[in-house]
N, C-alpha and C positions, 0 to 999 in steps of 0.2 A: 504494500499499499504506500500511498504518498507520505503518510504520516511517519512511516517505519523509515523510509529513505531519508527523510528530513533528521530524524533521529540520528541515524549515520552519519549524515554530513556534519552533525552538531559535533561529532567528536573529531572532527578536523580543526576545530576552533582553538588550537593549540597554536601559541605565538608562531612558532616555524611553519605553520599551515594557514595562516589568514588569508593569502592571497589566493590560493587553491580553494579555499572554502568560501572566499567571496565569489569568485568566477562559478563554482557549483551552484551556489545559492541563486546567482544573478540569472543562470540557465533555467533551474528550477521555476523560478518566476516568470521568463520568458514563457516556458510550456505551460504553466499554470499560474496565471497573474492573480487569481483570487484566492492563493494558498494563504491564508493568514499565518498558518503555523512555520512555513518556509519565510515568511516574512519576519516573524518573530525572531527565528533562530539567525537570519541574515543581519537584522538589526542588531542583535546581541554580539554578533561576530564584529560588526562595524564599531561597535560601543568598545569593545575588548581591545580593539587597535587604537581607539581614541577617536574614531570619526562620527563624534556625536551629532552633528549638523546632518549627515547623509543617514544617520540610524534614525532621527527625527522624521525625516522625510519619508523613509520606509514604514514607521509605526503609523504615520498619518495617513498613508495610503491605504495601508492594511485595515485600518480602523473605519475608512470609508467604505470598504468592501464588506467588512464583518465587524461592526461596532461593539458586538458582544464577545469577541474572543478575548477571554481573560488573560491569556499570556501575553498578547500584544498590549493591552490595558496596563498589566503588571509592569511590564518591560519599559514601556513609554513611561510610566509614572516613576519608576526607579530612576531613568534618565534624567526627567525633571527635577527629582528630589534633590539631585546633586548641583542645581542651579540656584539663582538668586530667589529672591521673594516672590517675583511673578511667577517664576517656573514653579516653586513650591505651592503656590495656590493652586495652579494648573494640574500638578502631581496629585494633590487633595481630590479633586474632581475626578480624576482618572482612578484614584483608589476607590472612592464611593461607587463609581460605575461597575469596577471589576467585582465589588462585594454584591452589587445588585444582581449581576450575572451569574455569580457564584457564592450565594451565603454561607455556603459550608467550608469554604475555602479559609482554614485558620490563618493561614500566613499573610493573606490579605487582609483580613481582618485585623491582625496584629499590626501591619503597617499602617492600616488606616488610622488606629488607635494613637500612633505616634505623635 
């Protein structure tokens, strides 16, 4: 399945494999542009190498397609949580949306409480 393939690609997110992982995620998104899970992993790959600006664009596009994807909501909220006060307010909104999408997710609930 696509989800399994994305998880396998996620293993490439080691520092020495960033470029390869990015190319593979870009290709996966060309094939299946509505795949929010691939977008989440691609965004996390970009963040891990310091490309927060492009990661934010990836998360925004994924959430336009699937506004209830909790993984993208969490990843984008984590990214914004590292920013200034405006970003922190945006992160809080994303945490709230993630909780609304999956109220049983303890990790997300704990982040919202912070």
